C-alpha positions as CSV (number, residue, x, y, z in Angstrom):
1,X,0.0,0.0,0.0
2,X,2.9,2.3,0.5
3,X,3.9,1.7,-3.1
4,X,0.4,2.5,-4.3
5,X,0.3,5.5,-2.1
6,X,3.5,6.9,-3.6
7,X,1.9,6.8,-7.0
8,X,-1.2,8.6,-5.8
9,X,1.0,11.3,-4.2
10,X,2.8,11.7,-7.5
11,X,-0.5,12.2,-9.4
12,X,-1.7,14.8,-7.0
13,X,1.6,16.6,-7.2
14,X,1.3,16.7,-11.0
15,X,-2.2,18.0,-10.7
16,X,-1.0,21.0,-8.6
17,X,1.3,21.9,-11.5
18,X,-1.2,21.3,-14.3
19,X,-4.3,23.0,-12.8
20,X,-4.7,26.4,-14.2
21,X,-7.4,28.5,-16.0
22,X,-8.2,27.1,-19.4
23,X,-7.3,23.4,-18.7
24,X,-10.1,20.9,-19.1
25,X,-10.9,18.2,-16.5
26,X,-10.4,15.6,-19.3
27,X,-6.9,16.8,-19.8
28,X,-6.2,16.3,-16.1
29,X,-7.6,12.8,-16.3
30,X,-5.4,11.9,-19.2
31,X,-2.4,13.2,-17.3
32,X,-3.3,11.2,-14.2
33,X,-3.8,8.0,-16.2
34,X,-0.5,8.4,-18.0
35,X,1.4,8.8,-14.7
36,X,-0.2,5.7,-13.3
37,X,0.5,3.7,-16.5
38,X,4.1,4.7,-16.2
39,X,4.4,2.4,-13.1
40,X,4.6,-1.3,-14.0
41,X,1.6,-3.2,-12.8
42,X,-0.3,-0.1,-11.6
43,X,-3.7,0.8,-12.7
44,X,-6.3,3.4,-11.9
45,X,-8.5,2.1,-9.1
46,X,-11.5,4.2,-10.1
47,X,-11.7,3.5,-13.8
48,X,-14.4,0.9,-14.4
49,X,-15.3,0.8,-10.7
50,X,-19.1,0.5,-10.7
51,X,-18.9,1.7,-14.3
52,X,-17.0,5.0,-13.5
53,X,-15.4,6.1,-16.8
54,X,-12.3,7.9,-15.7
55,X,-9.0,7.6,-13.7
56,X,-9.8,10.5,-11.5
57,X,-12.9,12.2,-10.0
58,X,-12.7,16.0,-10.8
59,X,-15.3,17.9,-8.8
60,X,-15.7,21.6,-9.5
61,X,-17.1,24.3,-7.1
62,X,-20.4,22.9,-5.7
63,X,-19.6,19.4,-6.8
64,X,-18.6,17.5,-3.6
65,X,-17.3,14.2,-5.1
66,X,-17.4,11.9,-8.1
67,X,-17.3,14.5,-10.8
68,X,-16.7,12.9,-14.2
69,X,-13.9,14.5,-16.2
70,X,-15.0,16.1,-19.4
71,X,-13.5,17.7,-22.5
72,X,-16.3,20.4,-22.2
73,X,-15.5,21.3,-18.5
74,X,-12.9,24.0,-18.7
75,X,-11.6,25.4,-15.4
76,X,-11.8,29.2,-14.9
77,X,-9.9,31.5,-12.6
78,X,-11.7,31.6,-9.2
79,X,-12.9,27.9,-9.5
80,X,-11.9,25.2,-7.1
81,X,-11.5,21.6,-8.2
82,X,-11.3,18.5,-6.1
83,X,-9.1,15.8,-7.6
84,X,-9.7,12.3,-6.1
85,X,-7.4,9.5,-7.3
86,X,-7.0,5.8,-6.4
87,X,-4.3,3.3,-7.5
88,X,-4.2,-0.5,-7.4
89,X,-0.8,-2.1,-7.4
90,X,0.1,-5.7,-6.6
91,X,-3.4,-6.3,-5.2
92,X,-3.5,-3.3,-2.8
93,X,-5.2,0.1,-3.1
94,X,-4.4,3.6,-2.0
95,X,-6.7,6.6,-2.3
96,X,-6.3,10.4,-1.7
97,X,-7.9,13.7,-2.7
98,X,-7.1,17.4,-2.6
99,X,-9.1,20.4,-3.6
100,X,-7.1,23.0,-5.6
101,X,-7.7,26.7,-6.2
102,X,-7.7,27.6,-9.9
103,X,-5.8,30.9,-10.0
104,X,-6.8,33.5,-7.4
105,X,-9.9,32.7,-5.3
106,X,-12.0,34.7,-2.9
107,X,-10.8,34.9,0.7
108,X,-13.8,32.8,1.9
109,X,-12.9,30.1,-0.6
110,X,-9.3,30.1,0.6
111,X,-10.6,29.6,4.1
112,X,-12.7,26.6,3.1
113,X,-9.7,24.9,1.6
114,X,-7.5,25.7,4.6
115,X,-10.0,24.5,7.1
116,X,-10.8,21.3,5.2
117,X,-7.0,20.5,5.1
118,X,-6.9,21.3,8.9
119,X,-9.9,19.0,9.5
120,X,-8.0,16.2,7.7
121,X,-4.9,16.8,9.7
122,X,-6.9,16.6,12.9
123,X,-8.5,13.4,11.8
124,X,-5.1,11.9,11.0
125,X,-3.8,13.0,14.4
126,X,-6.7,11.1,16.1
127,X,-6.0,7.9,14.2
128,X,-4.0,6.2,17.0
129,X,-4.0,2.7,18.5
130,X,-6.2,2.6,21.5
131,X,-8.6,5.1,20.1
132,X,-11.8,4.7,18.1
133,X,-13.2,5.7,14.7
134,X,-15.4,8.2,16.6
135,X,-12.3,10.0,17.7
136,X,-11.4,10.6,14.0
137,X,-14.9,11.6,13.2
138,X,-15.2,14.1,16.1
139,X,-11.9,15.7,15.3
140,X,-12.9,16.4,11.7
141,X,-16.3,17.7,12.7
142,X,-14.9,20.0,15.5
143,X,-12.5,21.7,13.2
144,X,-14.9,22.3,10.3
145,X,-17.8,23.4,12.5
146,X,-15.7,25.7,14.7
147,X,-14.8,27.6,11.5
148,X,-18.5,28.0,10.5
149,X,-18.6,25.3,7.9
150,X,-20.6,22.1,7.7
151,X,-19.5,18.5,7.1
152,X,-21.3,16.3,4.6
153,X,-23.2,13.6,6.5
154,X,-24.4,11.4,3.7
155,X,-20.9,10.4,2.6
156,X,-18.1,8.8,4.6
157,X,-14.5,7.7,4.6
158,X,-13.7,4.0,4.7
159,X,-11.4,1.2,5.3
160,X,-9.1,0.3,2.4
161,X,-6.8,-2.5,1.4
162,X,-7.3,-5.3,-1.1
163,X,-10.6,-3.7,-1.8
164,X,-11.1,0.0,-2.6
165,X,-13.9,0.3,0.0
166,X,-13.8,-1.8,3.1
167,X,-15.2,-1.7,6.6
168,X,-15.3,0.4,8.7
169,X,-17.1,3.5,7.6
170,X,-15.4,6.7,8.8
171,X,-18.0,9.5,9.1
172,X,-16.9,13.1,9.3
173,X,-19.0,13.7,12.4
174,X,-19.3,11.7,15.6
175,X,-18.6,11.1,19.2
176,X,-15.2,10.4,20.7
177,X,-14.9,6.9,22.2
178,X,-17.5,5.4,19.8
179,X,-17.2,3.1,16.9
180,X,-14.5,0.5,16.0
181,X,-11.4,0.3,18.1
182,X,-8.3,1.4,16.2
183,X,-5.6,-1.3,16.2
184,X,-2.2,-1.5,14.4
185,X,-2.6,-2.8,10.9
186,X,-5.9,-1.1,10.2
187,X,-5.8,1.2,7.2
188,X,-8.4,4.0,6.6
189,X,-9.2,6.5,3.9
190,X,-9.9,9.6,6.0
191,X,-11.7,12.2,3.8
192,X,-13.4,15.3,5.1
193,X,-16.0,16.8,2.7
194,X,-16.7,20.3,4.0
195,X,-19.3,22.8,2.7
196,X,-19.6,26.6,3.0
197,X,-23.4,26.2,3.3
198,X,-25.5,23.3,4.6
199,X,-24.6,19.7,4.8
200,X,-27.3,18.1,2.5
201,X,-26.2,16.8,-0.9
202,X,-27.9,15.5,-4.0
203,X,-26.8,13.4,-7.0
204,X,-27.0,14.7,-10.6
205,X,-28.7,12.9,-13.5
206,X,-25.3,11.4,-14.6
207,X,-25.8,9.2,-11.4
208,X,-22.3,9.9,-10.3
209,X,-21.7,13.6,-9.5
210,X,-22.7,14.6,-6.0
211,X,-23.3,18.3,-5.4
212,X,-24.3,20.5,-2.5
213,X,-28.1,20.7,-2.3
214,X,-27.9,24.5,-1.8
215,X,-25.4,25.2,-4.5
216,X,-22.6,26.4,-2.1
217,X,-18.9,25.4,-2.4
218,X,-17.5,22.1,-1.2
219,X,-13.9,21.0,-0.6
220,X,-12.6,17.4,-0.3
221,X,-9.3,16.4,1.2
222,X,-8.3,12.7,1.8
223,X,-5.3,10.5,2.7
224,X,-4.8,6.8,3.2
225,X,-3.6,6.3,6.7
226,X,-2.3,3.2,8.4
227,X,-2.7,2.7,12.2
228,X,0.7,1.7,13.6
229,X,2.2,1.1,17.0
230,X,4.0,4.5,16.5
231,X,0.8,6.4,15.5
232,X,-0.7,7.2,12.2
233,X,1.4,6.7,9.0
234,X,0.1,8.6,5.9
235,X,0.7,6.4,2.9
236,X,-0.3,8.9,0.3
237,X,1.8,11.9,1.3
238,X,4.6,13.0,-0.9
239,X,8.0,12.0,0.4
């Protein structure tokens, strides 16, 4: 999973360089797929998963997750775009996401991105042996809501390993001391989805793209995190 995670990190690093006004989400998808293909035996975990047609999810502005890359979706200055990517290598998955600013964005938008990253960091810090999934959930929720934002309640993080999605679910809200006990060897995809408006979401007619119900902005940050005797190890962070 560390090897898969290194490829995921490489893709997200390339996205940071490639994302700019005028680029299409299809171009970003092609770049991601080419990077993954450059590693022997690696393949995009999302492509074909449940029929999903692309290597990445590219979710723009009010799109929370699962946005389908398109040649007709051109990024403009002031947009934000969440890039979610998974890699399967030698039978094991890794999965991570980051929301990027496209050019200059409004101060409130910068705050959304900053707080969502902080919520992820807090969730990772809580992922320690002897703790519980609820500790992670509460840490994410507390950071987001203290800043005046809401967490999406209809979507969750998850266990990950030989399957892309495994038990347990990892909600972005909860109560410390509740849920599955965290033990060394458990690997989780921790993924805050944070909105500037309300928490409700809806699915578009393409049956994939999930947007905020009120049309407000949403940010998505994610890492694959292993519980170890020494604390959390982030498997999808650039070296």
